[in-house]
GUKOL-278586 format. One record per residue: residue number from 1; x, y, z of N, C-alpha, C in turn; residue in three letters. Coordinates in steps of 0.1 Angstrom, whole numbers. Layout:
<atoms>
ATOM:n:n.c1:n.c2:n.c3:ca.c1:ca.c2:ca.c3:c.c1:c.c2:c.c3:res
ATOM:NUM:X:Y:Z:X:Y:Z:X:Y:Z:Ala
...
</atoms>
This chain:
<atoms>
ATOM:n:n.c1:n.c2:n.c3:ca.c1:ca.c2:ca.c3:c.c1:c.c2:c.c3:res
ATOM:1:-416:582:-336:-411:590:-347:-414:585:-360:Met
ATOM:2:-414:571:-361:-417:565:-374:-431:568:-379:Arg
ATOM:3:-441:567:-370:-455:570:-375:-457:584:-380:Pro
ATOM:4:-449:593:-373:-450:607:-377:-445:609:-392:Val
ATOM:5:-433:603:-394:-428:603:-408:-437:597:-418:Leu
ATOM:6:-443:586:-414:-452:579:-423:-464:587:-427:Leu
ATOM:7:-470:593:-417:-482:602:-419:-477:614:-428:Val
ATOM:8:-466:620:-424:-461:631:-432:-458:628:-446:Gly
ATOM:9:-453:616:-449:-450:612:-463:-463:610:-470:Ser
ATOM:10:-474:605:-464:-487:603:-470:-493:617:-473:Phe
ATOM:11:-491:627:-464:-497:640:-467:-489:647:-479:Leu
ATOM:12:-476:645:-479:-469:651:-491:-473:644:-504:Leu
ATOM:13:-475:631:-503:-479:624:-515:-493:628:-520:Leu
ATOM:14:-502:630:-510:-515:634:-514:-516:648:-520:Ala
ATOM:15:-507:657:-516:-507:671:-521:-500:672:-534:Ser
ATOM:16:-494:661:-539:-488:662:-553:-498:662:-564:Cys
ATOM:17:-510:658:-561:-521:657:-572:-529:670:-573:Gly
ATOM:18:-526:680:-566:-533:692:-567:-531:698:-581:Ala
ATOM:19:-542:701:-588:-542:706:-601:-550:719:-603:Ala
ATOM:20:-551:726:-592:-559:739:-593:-551:750:-597:Lys
ATOM:21:-557:759:-604:-551:772:-607:-537:770:-613:Asn
ATOM:22:-535:762:-623:-522:760:-629:-519:771:-638:Leu
ATOM:23:-507:776:-638:-502:787:-646:-488:783:-651:Lys
ATOM:24:-484:789:-662:-470:786:-666:-460:793:-657:Pro
ATOM:25:-448:787:-656:-438:793:-648:-435:807:-652:Ala
ATOM:26:-429:815:-644:-425:829:-648:-416:829:-660:Lys
ATOM:27:-419:837:-669:-410:838:-681:-414:827:-692:Gly
ATOM:28:-422:818:-688:-426:807:-698:-440:810:-703:Glu
ATOM:29:-443:804:-714:-457:806:-720:-463:792:-722:Ser
ATOM:30:-476:792:-725:-483:780:-727:-478:773:-740:Leu
ATOM:31:-480:761:-742:-475:754:-754:-482:761:-766:Pro
ATOM:32:-476:759:-778:-482:765:-790:-494:757:-794:Val
ATOM:33:-502:763:-802:-515:757:-806:-511:744:-814:Ala
ATOM:34:-519:734:-813:-516:722:-821:-519:724:-835:Pro
ATOM:35:-514:716:-844:-515:718:-858:-530:717:-862:Tyr
ATOM:36:-535:727:-868:-549:727:-873:-559:734:-862:Gly
ATOM:37:-554:737:-850:-563:743:-840:-564:758:-843:Ala
ATOM:38:-575:764:-840:-578:778:-842:-571:787:-832:Lys
ATOM:39:-570:782:-819:-564:790:-809:-556:781:-799:Ala
ATOM:40:-547:787:-791:-539:780:-782:-548:776:-770:Thr
ATOM:41:-548:763:-766:-557:758:-756:-553:764:-742:Pro
ATOM:42:-563:766:-734:-561:772:-720:-557:760:-711:Thr
ATOM:43:-552:763:-699:-548:753:-690:-560:744:-687:Pro
ATOM:44:-572:749:-686:-584:741:-683:-587:731:-695:Ala
ATOM:45:-585:736:-707:-586:728:-719:-576:716:-719:Asp
ATOM:46:-564:719:-715:-554:709:-714:-556:698:-704:Leu
ATOM:47:-563:702:-693:-566:693:-682:-578:684:-685:Leu
ATOM:48:-587:688:-694:-599:681:-697:-596:669:-705:Lys
ATOM:49:-599:657:-701:-596:645:-709:-604:645:-722:Pro
ATOM:50:-598:640:-732:-605:639:-745:-615:627:-745:Ser
ATOM:51:-623:626:-756:-632:615:-757:-624:602:-759:Gly
ATOM:52:-612:603:-764:-604:591:-766:-599:586:-753:Gln
ATOM:53:-596:595:-744:-590:592:-731:-601:586:-722:Ala
ATOM:54:-613:591:-723:-624:586:-714:-636:584:-723:Arg
ATOM:55:-637:573:-730:-648:570:-739:-661:568:-732:Pro
ATOM:56:-672:571:-738:-685:569:-733:-689:554:-735:Ala
ATOM:57:-697:549:-726:-701:536:-727:-711:535:-738:Arg
ATOM:58:-711:524:-746:-720:522:-757:-726:508:-757:Ser
ATOM:59:-726:502:-746:-731:488:-745:-744:487:-738:Asp
ATOM:60:-754:493:-744:-767:493:-738:-774:479:-742:Glu
ATOM:61:-772:469:-733:-776:456:-737:-791:455:-737:Leu
ATOM:62:-798:461:-727:-812:460:-726:-820:466:-738:Leu
ATOM:63:-814:477:-744:-820:484:-755:-818:477:-768:Gln
ATOM:64:-807:470:-769:-803:464:-782:-805:449:-782:Ser
ATOM:65:-812:443:-772:-814:429:-771:-825:425:-780:Ser
ATOM:66:-824:414:-787:-834:409:-796:-836:394:-794:Gln
ATOM:67:-847:389:-797:-850:375:-796:-841:367:-806:Glu
ATOM:68:-835:357:-801:-826:349:-810:-835:340:-818:Arg
ATOM:69:-832:339:-831:-840:331:-840:-836:316:-838:Arg
ATOM:70:-844:307:-842:-842:293:-840:-830:289:-849:Gly
ATOM:71:-822:279:-843:-810:274:-851:-814:260:-855:Asp
ATOM:72:-816:258:-868:-820:245:-873:-808:235:-873:Glu
ATOM:73:-796:239:-870:-785:230:-870:-782:226:-855:Phe
ATOM:74:-789:231:-846:-786:228:-832:-794:215:-828:Asn
ATOM:75:-788:204:-832:-795:191:-830:-788:183:-818:Leu
ATOM:76:-796:175:-812:-790:167:-801:-780:157:-807:Pro
ATOM:77:-770:153:-799:-760:143:-804:-767:129:-806:Pro
ATOM:78:-761:122:-817:-767:109:-819:-763:99:-808:Pro
ATOM:79:-772:89:-806:-769:79:-796:-761:68:-801:Asn
</atoms>
C-alpha cells in the first residue's frame, strides 16, 4: 500500500507543473497592461522569461583572450 501512495504522490506532484493552455478563471480577466506597455500581455507573453530572468552568456573567453604583456615588477625574491 505504501509504494502505491508514494508513486501516486509523485504523479500528482509531477502534474502540478503543467502550464499548457492557461486561461483566466471564469469571470476573471487577464492582469491590466503594465505601466508604459502598449497592450495587455497574453498568457504566452507572461510565461516567457525576460532577459533579466535568463540572461545570455557573455563570457567568450577564447574570442576575447589576448597575450599578457610583460610585467617589469615581477621579480624573483631576493636571497
